[in-house]
SEMI-34610 format. One line per 2 residues: number of its first residue (from 1); their letters; for each residue y negated, z negated, x of C-alpha. Coordinates in nm, 4 decimals, always signed. Each point is the difference from the previous one (the first is absolute). Layout:
N
NUM = A = Y,Z,X; ...
//
This chain:
251
1 = MA = -15.0915,-13.7818,-18.1671; +0.3635,+0.1020,-0.0270
3 = SA = +0.1837,-0.1300,-0.3022; +0.2920,-0.2373,+0.0377
5 = AM = +0.2387,+0.2758,-0.1018; -0.1379,+0.2379,+0.2643
7 = AE = +0.0060,-0.2711,+0.2640; +0.3698,-0.0613,-0.0641
9 = TA = +0.0884,+0.3443,+0.1289; -0.2599,+0.0081,+0.2792
11 = CK = +0.0743,-0.3392,+0.1559; +0.3084,-0.1519,+0.1511
13 = PA = +0.0615,-0.3421,+0.1574; -0.0013,-0.0203,+0.3771
15 = PG = +0.3420,+0.0462,+0.1676; +0.1866,-0.3291,+0.0086
17 = DT = -0.2076,-0.1553,-0.2796; +0.2186,-0.2468,-0.1906
19 = SN = -0.2524,-0.1041,-0.2641; +0.0643,+0.0473,-0.3723
21 = RL = +0.3734,-0.0585,+0.0364; +0.2391,-0.2695,-0.1113
23 = TA = +0.2626,-0.1608,+0.2183; +0.3541,-0.0470,-0.1248
25 = AE = -0.0719,-0.3722,-0.0306; -0.3079,+0.0657,-0.2132
27 = RS = +0.1941,+0.2284,-0.2298; +0.2676,-0.2648,-0.0446
29 = EG = -0.2729,-0.2515,-0.0883; -0.1306,+0.2254,-0.2763
31 = WV = -0.3081,+0.1450,+0.1690; -0.1304,+0.3393,-0.1108
33 = LL = -0.2767,+0.2167,+0.1444; -0.2940,+0.0602,-0.2313
35 = WD = -0.1021,+0.2811,+0.2341; +0.2242,+0.1642,+0.2610
37 = GK = -0.2779,+0.1757,+0.1901; +0.0168,+0.3128,-0.2161
39 = DL = +0.1015,-0.0517,-0.3614; -0.2875,-0.1126,-0.2236
41 = SQ = +0.1960,+0.0123,-0.3255; +0.0006,-0.3793,-0.0437
43 = WR = -0.3811,-0.0089,-0.0107; -0.2698,+0.1275,-0.2333
45 = GL = -0.3719,-0.0355,-0.0423; -0.1252,-0.3095,-0.1800
47 = NS = -0.1272,+0.2089,-0.2897; +0.2267,+0.3015,+0.0340
49 = DQ = +0.3662,+0.0902,-0.0190; -0.0435,+0.2013,+0.3208
51 = FP = -0.0600,-0.0974,+0.3612; -0.3670,+0.0618,+0.0984
53 = QS = -0.0617,+0.3487,+0.1352; -0.2786,-0.1158,+0.2317
55 = GW = -0.1001,-0.3126,+0.1877; +0.3543,-0.0972,+0.1004
57 = TS = +0.2114,+0.1700,+0.2674; +0.3630,-0.0389,+0.0981
59 = CD = +0.0139,+0.0864,+0.3693; +0.1757,-0.1071,+0.3216
61 = GT = +0.1913,-0.2745,-0.1799; -0.3116,-0.1611,-0.1455
63 = LT = -0.1439,-0.0034,-0.3491; -0.3779,-0.0008,+0.0383
65 = IH = -0.2984,-0.0395,-0.2301; -0.3051,+0.1640,+0.1550
67 = EK = -0.3653,-0.0885,+0.0405; -0.2366,+0.0454,-0.2939
69 = GG = -0.2995,-0.2048,+0.1081; +0.1531,-0.3275,-0.1174
71 = EE = -0.0213,+0.1076,-0.3637; +0.2807,-0.1714,-0.1864
73 = GR = +0.2402,+0.2323,-0.1791; -0.1869,+0.3215,+0.0803
75 = AG = +0.2082,+0.1602,+0.2788; +0.3354,+0.0505,-0.1728
77 = GD = +0.0110,-0.3161,-0.2061; +0.2554,-0.2796,+0.0150
79 = II = +0.3683,+0.0881,-0.0051; +0.2645,-0.2048,-0.1797
81 = TR = +0.3782,-0.0024,-0.0153; +0.1452,+0.1716,-0.3020
83 = KR = +0.2271,-0.2981,-0.0464; -0.1129,-0.3480,-0.0982
85 = YS = +0.1358,-0.3077,+0.1791; +0.0265,-0.3703,-0.0819
87 = DF = +0.2065,-0.1870,+0.2636; -0.0065,+0.1639,+0.3417
89 = EL = -0.0648,-0.0115,+0.3719; -0.2367,+0.2660,+0.1343
91 = KV = -0.0737,+0.1011,+0.3582; -0.2772,+0.2398,+0.1046
93 = DF = -0.1432,+0.0902,+0.3405; -0.3690,+0.0916,-0.0038
95 = RI = -0.2540,+0.1215,+0.2542; -0.3743,-0.0261,-0.0528
97 = TP = -0.2887,+0.1862,+0.1572; -0.3227,-0.1752,+0.1089
99 = GA = -0.1806,-0.1542,-0.2978; +0.2729,+0.0975,-0.2460
101 = NS = +0.0889,-0.1593,-0.3330; +0.3142,+0.0492,-0.2093
103 = GI = +0.2680,-0.2066,-0.1666; +0.3619,-0.0304,-0.1077
105 = KI = +0.0212,-0.1129,-0.3605; +0.2936,-0.1385,-0.1938
107 = FA = +0.0463,-0.0323,-0.3769; -0.2630,+0.2752,-0.0346
109 = QS = -0.0825,+0.0953,-0.3582; -0.0903,+0.3631,-0.0602
111 = DL = -0.1439,-0.0623,-0.3466; -0.2828,-0.2313,+0.1138
113 = SP = -0.3460,+0.1279,+0.0901; -0.1220,-0.0473,+0.3579
115 = ID = -0.2736,-0.2574,+0.0488; -0.3121,-0.0278,+0.2134
117 = KY = +0.0637,-0.1876,+0.3256; -0.3138,-0.2079,-0.0419
119 = TG = -0.0231,-0.0702,-0.3733; +0.3570,+0.0420,-0.1243
121 = KP = -0.1242,+0.2228,-0.2831; +0.1996,+0.3130,-0.0948
123 = VK = -0.0955,+0.3255,+0.1743; +0.1139,+0.3596,-0.0504
125 = VG = +0.1143,+0.0659,+0.3583; +0.1592,-0.2594,+0.2251
127 = SG = +0.3249,-0.1598,+0.1016; +0.2907,-0.1001,-0.2191
129 = IG = +0.0447,-0.3612,-0.1069; +0.2713,-0.2037,+0.1694
131 = ME = +0.0495,-0.2833,+0.2462; -0.1176,+0.1313,+0.3339
133 = FQ = +0.1141,-0.0643,+0.3549; -0.3333,+0.0726,+0.1679
135 = VL = -0.0033,+0.2636,+0.2755; -0.3304,-0.0191,+0.1878
137 = DD = -0.1787,+0.0199,+0.3329; -0.1360,-0.3554,-0.0148
139 = AL = -0.2311,+0.0557,+0.2963; -0.1830,+0.3043,-0.1320
141 = HP = +0.0343,+0.0194,-0.3774; -0.2573,-0.2045,-0.1986
143 = DA = +0.2582,-0.0995,-0.2614; +0.1378,-0.2542,+0.2469
145 = KL = -0.3132,-0.2102,-0.0540; -0.0001,+0.0289,-0.3793
147 = GR = +0.2081,-0.1913,-0.2515; +0.0792,-0.3673,+0.0643
149 = DG = +0.1292,-0.1653,+0.3155; +0.1188,+0.3260,+0.1522
151 = NR = +0.2106,+0.1081,-0.2979; -0.0876,+0.3658,+0.0610
153 = TI = +0.1306,+0.0088,+0.3573; +0.3171,+0.1707,+0.1173
155 = GS = +0.3210,-0.1635,-0.1229; -0.1766,-0.1827,-0.2845
157 = FY = +0.0818,+0.0194,-0.3702; -0.3173,+0.1993,-0.0485
159 = DV = -0.2895,-0.1959,-0.1533; +0.2368,-0.2773,-0.1110
161 = IP = +0.1679,-0.1836,+0.2914; -0.1057,+0.0298,+0.3669
163 = AP = +0.2306,+0.0625,+0.2935; -0.0286,-0.2550,+0.2823
165 = KD = -0.2481,+0.0689,+0.2764; +0.2749,-0.0165,+0.2657
167 = KL = +0.2013,+0.2858,-0.1556; +0.1590,+0.2496,+0.2375
169 = VN = -0.1814,+0.3364,-0.0122; +0.0690,+0.2958,+0.2278
171 = PT = -0.3039,+0.1961,+0.1258; -0.1546,+0.2831,-0.1999
173 = GE = +0.1982,+0.3197,+0.0578; +0.3299,-0.1852,+0.0454
175 = WN = +0.2632,-0.0575,-0.2665; +0.0082,-0.3236,-0.1975
177 = SA = +0.2797,-0.1108,-0.2300; -0.0326,-0.1403,-0.3528
179 = RI = +0.2835,-0.1775,-0.1770; -0.0225,-0.1135,-0.3609
181 = VA = +0.2630,-0.1945,-0.1916; -0.0317,-0.0446,-0.3760
183 = QG = +0.2797,-0.1880,-0.1714; -0.0497,-0.1726,-0.3302
185 = DT = -0.3563,-0.1291,+0.0010; -0.0164,-0.0625,+0.3754
187 = VT = -0.1709,+0.2573,+0.2223; -0.0326,-0.0203,+0.3790
189 = FW = -0.1863,+0.2259,+0.2435; +0.0760,+0.0419,+0.3710
191 = LN = -0.2057,+0.1851,+0.2602; +0.1849,+0.0960,+0.3193
193 = GK = +0.2703,-0.2550,-0.0711; -0.2364,-0.2911,-0.0672
195 = QT = -0.0490,-0.1355,-0.3519; -0.3572,+0.0351,-0.1253
197 = VS = +0.0127,-0.0858,-0.3703; +0.2415,-0.1547,-0.2492
199 = FV = -0.0680,-0.0696,-0.3662; +0.1654,-0.0565,-0.3358
201 = RG = -0.1147,+0.2357,-0.2713; -0.1092,-0.1797,-0.3145
203 = SE = -0.0355,-0.3375,+0.1713; -0.3141,-0.2084,-0.0469
205 = AF = -0.1068,+0.0710,+0.3585; +0.0578,+0.3727,-0.0443
207 = RE = -0.2003,+0.0180,-0.3214; -0.2866,-0.1986,+0.1499
209 = AV = -0.0151,+0.2346,+0.3003; +0.0012,+0.3052,-0.2293
211 = KQ = -0.2718,-0.1603,-0.2132; -0.2251,-0.0107,+0.3056
213 = SK = +0.0762,+0.3616,+0.0951; -0.1345,+0.3327,-0.1233
215 = FS = +0.3167,+0.0313,-0.2108; -0.0931,-0.2926,-0.2259
217 = AI = -0.0725,+0.2221,-0.3010; +0.3413,+0.1727,+0.0140
219 = SG = +0.2273,-0.1783,-0.2444; +0.3214,-0.1215,+0.1619
221 = FG = -0.0918,+0.1429,+0.3391; +0.2986,-0.0124,+0.2373
223 = EW = +0.2385,-0.1400,-0.2601; +0.1465,+0.3310,-0.1137
225 = RD = +0.3788,+0.0208,-0.0183; +0.0136,+0.3094,+0.2186
227 = GH = -0.2165,+0.2768,+0.1459; -0.0368,+0.2809,+0.2495
229 = IL = -0.0380,-0.0133,+0.3777; -0.3408,+0.1494,+0.0846
231 = LQ = -0.1540,+0.1354,+0.3206; -0.3767,-0.0033,-0.0225
233 = DH = -0.2574,+0.2705,+0.0557; -0.3119,-0.1882,+0.1082
235 = GN = -0.1656,+0.3032,+0.1570; +0.1044,-0.0817,+0.3585
237 = TV = +0.2736,+0.1452,+0.2206; +0.3107,-0.2216,-0.0065
239 = SF = +0.3618,+0.0992,+0.0701; +0.3288,-0.1397,-0.1306
241 = RN = +0.3654,+0.0355,+0.1024; +0.3331,-0.1838,-0.0301
243 = IK = -0.0610,-0.0681,-0.3682; +0.3191,-0.1696,-0.1102
245 = LR = +0.1040,-0.2280,-0.2852; +0.3001,-0.1885,-0.1256
247 = EL = +0.0279,-0.1448,-0.3459; +0.0902,-0.3693,-0.0236
249 = PA = +0.1828,-0.2017,-0.2656; -0.2284,-0.1204,-0.2776
251 = Q = -0.0917,-0.3677,+0.0002
//
């Protein structure tokens, strides 16, 4: 498979493609691109100072993690922003393939060991720890039936709080849009413009939900002051674009 660096020179967006750009209004509102369709300098591997040399490609205006038999963290590994964020609004478009699993994590912590998806015990290879906006093919991936009350389905706060069953999901192969706002202790997820989850970090309800999740053994899970934005390698082909963020006033 071509490396991301090689793909940058070999691939170009289709003529007329307006993705991975900011409007004048967005710039005035403080938005920045975390990826402009070419430049990967704002990202690195979860356990490396460099961007992965395999597994991920930057091509045709999409940033894609490629298939590795569904093995978590074994294609190119998760990627994280070099910068850490605390109060922000994040927007990401994503496109899944049939049966795919991935995630967009916030407040990711690069110094914590990954954990087993069934037991919550530390493992050597896996995904970084953070609060995850679940990206999943609910119809075909078995994870949709695990967890509690659908809290591993698309748009959920993975394994903690479920998205509603009437969420708006575009078909596999089409682009979906995630929006995440974290300001103070309040975090809200949207999927295709419709709110799916809202919670207050550190609240009694939040801590009870975490206690019932696979993250229960991680001290202070989700209550970190800041962290990285993370795009997950779950061993399936998933593409991302229009990755943009604006920092918000602290509350």
